[in-house]
N, C-alpha and C positions, 0 to 999 in steps of 0.2 A: 371580348371588347371591341367593338367597332366605331370608329371615329368618322365623325362626318365632314370634316373638314381640316384644313391645314391651321395651326396656330401661328401667331404671329411671329413669333421664333422661328418658326421653321419657313416662314413665308421669307423672312429678311435672309436666312441663312442659304434659301434655294436660289434666292436674287443674286447675292451674292456669287455662289457657284455659277450661276447662269453666264453673269458678266465676266466671269473668270475665264469660262470654257472658251466663249466666242472672241476673246481677246487674245487666247492662246491660239483659236484657230486661223489667226492672219486674214480676218475679215476686215473689209474697208472701214467699216465704221469704227472698229477698235485698231488701234497699233499692237503689235506683239509685245509680249514683257520684255524680250530682249531688246525690241528698239525702242521701248520706253526708257531700259535702263542705260542704253548706249546715248540715246538723248538727254536724258537728266546728266548723266557723265560729262558730256559736250558743254553742257550749259554751266556746269560746275567749274569746268576747267577755264571759262572765260572769265568768270567771276571768283573774285578772293573769297575762299570757304573760310567759314568761321572756325576757329582753333578749338572748338568743342564739341562733344557730342553728349546725349543723354542715354543713359541705360535704364531700363526698367527691368526689376529681376524681383525674385522672390527668397533668393539664397543670401544670406548676410555676406559670405566671401567675396561678393562683387565689389564690396567697398575697397577691400585688399587688391583686387585686379585692376581696379580704378587708380589706385597709387602707384602700383608698379609700371604702369601704362604710361602714367603722367612723367614719372621719374625717367621713363626712357624716350618721352616725347617733350622736352622743357619745352614750356609755352602752351601746351594742349591742356585743356580741363575736361574731366570726364565728370559729369554730376549723374548719381547714382541714385534711383527713386526704387524704394522697395516695396512691396504688396505682399499681402499674404500667400500663400499656397493656394487657398480654396479659391479666393478670388481673381487671381492676376489673370486668368482667360478673359473673363466678363470685361473686366478692366480696359484690358489691349483692345478687345473687339468694339468695343464703345471709340474708345480713339481712333480705331481706324476707319470708323464709318464716320465720326465727326470731324477728321481731319488737323487731329494734335496728337498724332503717333509720334514716339522717339524716336532716336536712329537705331537702338539695338534693343530686341526685348529678348528675355528668357523666357521660355515655355516648358513646363511639364509636359513628359512624354504623354500622360493620357488626355492631355488636352490637344494634342497635336491634330487631330480630327476636326476640331473647330477652325482651324487655319489652312488645312492642306488642299482646301476646296472653293476658296475665296481668291478674290483679286486684291489686289493693294500691296503684294509681296515681292520683294527683289528675288529673281532668278539667280542665283549664287553661282550658278554654272555658266551664266553669261559673261562675256567680257564687262569690266576690266578683272574680275573676281576670279573666275577659272577655279572654283571650288573642286573641279573633278581633279585639280592636280594633288586634292587631298586625299582623294579615294582609295589609294593603296595603302594608306596606315589606318583606315578604318574597317571594320569586321563588316562583310557585305550586309549581313541583316541588318545592322545599327545604320549602316549608310541609308538604306532603303527607308529608315523611317522618317527621313527629313525630305522626302519625295513628296510631292505635288499629287493628288489624286488619281490623275491622268499619268502619272509617270515621267512627265516632260520636264520638269524642272525640279531645284533643289530649292526649297523653299524654307529648311532649318538645317543649322550645321549642328550635330550631334556633339556635345559636348562632355557628358558623362551618362554612364550606364549603372547598373545594379541589379545583382542578383538576390534572391532571396536567402536569407542567411537564418538557421536557428542559432539563436544564444540561450545558454542555458546555466545554471547554478551549479557549478561542479561540486562543492560541499554538500548539497542538498541530496544530489543522486547519490553520491558515496555514502551518505548516512543510510540511506535505506537499500544500499547494496546492489545499486544499478551501474552499469558500465559509465566511465566518467571522463575517459579520455576523448577527445575528438572523434578519431577515425572507429574508435571502437564504439562508442555512443552510435553512430552514424550507422554502422552496419547491423547493431542490435534493432535500430527503429526501420530499418526498411521492411519488416515484418509488420504489417497493420495490428495483428492480435498481439504481438508483445507492446507495441507503442502504447495499444488502448490498456494494456494491464497495467503497465506503469504509471498510466494517468488514473486509472482505478485505485493502483495501491497508494498514490500520494494523496489523492483525494481524500483519504481516510484519514489522514494527517492534517486535512487543510489546505494542501498544497496543490496548485492547479499548473497543468502545462498550456493551458489555452485561455485567450481571452473571452472568445466568443466559440459557440457551436459552428459557424458558418467557415472559420479558419481553415480545416483540412480540405474543403472544398476550395477554397482560394489558392492553396497549392498548386491543385491541378488546373485551375483556371490560369494561374501565371503560365501556362505551356501553351495557350490558343488564345488569338484574336476573337473577341466577340463576334464579329461579322467578318466574312471573308471579302476578296475584291469583286463579287457580284452583289456585295451587301445582303447577304443572307446568312442567317444564325448560324455560328461555325460551333457550338460548344453542345451539340447532339451526339455525342459518341460513348464508347464504351468507358474512357478513361473519366470523363467528367462524370459520367453517372456512379464510378466507384468512389471518387471524390464527395458525391453527395450523400451516400450511402454511408460513408465515414463519418461524415458529419451527423448524418440521423443517430447513428449509434451513440455521439458524443451527446448530443440533444437527450436521448434516451435516458442515457446514464448520468446526465447530470455533471458532465466532466469540466464544462468551462466554469470559469470564475465570476462571468456575466460582468466583466467590468473591464475598460479600456485603460490602455496605456496613457492615453493623451488628457485623462482627467486626473483629478487630484487624488481620488479614490485608487485610480490605477497607479499612480506612483507611490502611493502608499503600500501598494500589495508587491510591486518590485522591492522597495525598501525594507520589507518585514519577510520578505520570503514566500509570502502567499501564490506569487507567480515566480516559477523556477524556470519558465521557458517562454521564450517571444520568437516571432519570426518576423524579421525585419530587414530592409534593405543593408548595404554594407555601412552606412553612415549609421544603423543601429549602435554599433560600439560607442561613437561619442554620444549619440544621444541618451544612451543607457547612464553612461560616466555623469552626463548632465541630470538626469533624473534622480539616481540614485550614486552619490559618489563613496559613501560609507561603504558600500560594497564592492569597492577596488579590490581585484585581484581573484575573486570568488567566480567571476563569469569565465565560458568559455564559449566558441563559436564553431558550427560544425555544418553540414550540409541540410537539408530539407529531410524530414521522415520518407519512407518509401522509397528511396533513391530517385526524389524527383528533382530536376533543375529548375526552377521558376524563374521569370522575369519580373522584377518587383517594378521599377520606374527607372527614369534618367532624366537629363535638362538639354534642350536645345536652343541656340540663339537664332534669330532671325531678324532681318531687316525690312522695314516698312519702305514703301516707294516714298513717303513723305520725309525720310531721313534728310536732312540738310546737307549732311556732308558722308557721302556713302563712301569715299575710298577709306578716310579714316574708321568710320564705323569699320568699316572690314578688315582694317589692321587692329582693331580692337578684339573683333571676334577672334581673328586668328592668334593674337597673343592670349586668350583665354583657352583657346582648343591647346596649344603647345604647352600652356603652363600649369594645367590642372596635374600636380603630384601630390597632392595632400593624402595625408594618410586615412587611411580606409575609403578612399575614392576611387572608384574605377574610371579611368580616363576613357574618351573614346579613341583619342589618340592613341596608339598603340605602343611606341617608343614611351611614352609617359608611364606606360604600367612596368616596362623594365626597370624605368629609372628608380621607380617606387621600391620593386623588387631588389634590386640590387643594392639597397637603403640596409636589408634585411632587419627591420624595426621589430622591436619584440615589443608587445602590447602589455602595458603595465596594468592596465585596467582589464586585461584578458589573462591576468597571471603570467605574463612572458611569452603569450602565443604568438608566433607569426602569422598573424591572421590575415594579412595582405595576400601571402601565397594561396591562402583558402580564397578569399574573393577573388582573385583573377582566375583561380582553376575553375569555381562555379560560374564566372561569367562565360570562359571559355567553351561552356558544354551547355548554357541557355540558349534560347533562341526569341531574340528583339522580334517584335510585330510592329506594325503601322496600324493607329486606329483610323477609322474611316469618317465622314462627315456626318454620318448618323449613329454614331456609337453612342453619344450622351442620350439621346431618346431611348435607344433600345436599351440602355444600361439600366435606365429607370424602372422599364417593365421587367427586365431579367431579375433583379435584386428583389424587388417585391413579390416576385411569384416562387422564385426559387426558396427564399426565406419561407414564406407559407409553408412550401412544401415539405422543407424540412422540419419545421416545427408539426406538422401534423402527420408526419411518418408516411407521405405517400410516397408510392413506389417513383424511383427517379426517372426510368423512363416516362412516365406518365408526366411527370413534371417537365422534363425536357420538352415532351412533344405539345405540351402546353404552352410555353414558353416560344417554342418556336413557329406555332400557329399565331400565337399574340402578335409576335414580332413581323410574322409575314403579312399577316392584315394591317397592322398598325403603321408600316413603314413603306406601305404599296405605293402612294401616291408618290411620297418622294425619291421611293428608288425608282420609280418609273421614270419621273421627270431627270435624275440625274444620269441613268443610265442611255437615255434617248438623246441628252446631249451629248454625253461622252460617245456616243457611236456617231453623231454628226459630226464630233470634232476629227476624230479620226477617220472618218470619211473624207472630210476636208483636207485634213494633212496629207491621205495619200495620193489625192488629186494633184495638190500643189506640191508635194516634193519632187 
């Protein structure tokens, strides 16, 4: 498929990016981001800052973070506005463009590519924030997810991360003679043929280990970014092909329940035992309890099949240049960064993980399992990666072509080559513009440094 021009969305995104690159290059027409931050802070110092900040988020616990911050800072008000996870990035981008952005915004990892190439965000490494002081307490891969596309600025402070976890019904596996202890089951599922045989046997009794046929491929995908730093397709490799072949076998044998857990039918399937295995982030423990509270004590958690260590998602905080009180906003961001010690949550701040482990929590929903130890172990073995400004468009083509290939049982190599060609052609104009201005930026910085 060949496109004749750029869509309005792409034109707007590219104009944002080009303005950002010129601003960062130190050209006379635009002050650098660092200079803008310093000028803003000088202005704030001269005037009495408001004793309130506004925080936009998609997670409900930010109401609790706000109360704790207000208690520690008498006279300060934190106004929290919550958006849906699906729509939060679009709402934030509209606010940045139209000039009514809040002081702090929580962004989901998969949406970072829509922010790391635009102007209008504070460089958190610049004075007076000096976020680099926090860098030793964040894993290198996770730190890099918060960098701007040109690697020159930190536009997002990582707050949480999450590995992919297998949650399963211990009682159901025991009933049909399969390993039911977490480590024994993980070892058993390292062999894809054994895992498929288990799925086939349980299907005979109306029980499924998958929501959808595409899930096995998603485990492999969770280990590779969609595009590399050169904005080229990054998933045309043997491991992705292996995952695609596994998903095709699931499709041919009809081993998926064909129902999603985020639907009413999916919730019912969890409650009745029709779905005996689901693959979610570490937060899935609490979510499962909300969906099927009467199954408390029947679930356990272990690592992914095939000895894979996948990255699910995470959250970060960003600060718009439109923020009214940047120093107070930064104080709030740090309070959240240091304060994440919730059960089943993997904090970006490494010492917080130790605090959680020291509590030696036994999950009652997971039958007394010390699941936090599993989550931290999986997080230490996974690799976080940073989305690019072109991921959103590339993902639309990727998902449509791969699903059609799975359903048609097309050879994985053929599917991946088709996807690579489509993305190469479809993003040709955008890639050329971004890389051209990136080279101009780096050249300018080399000359002026």
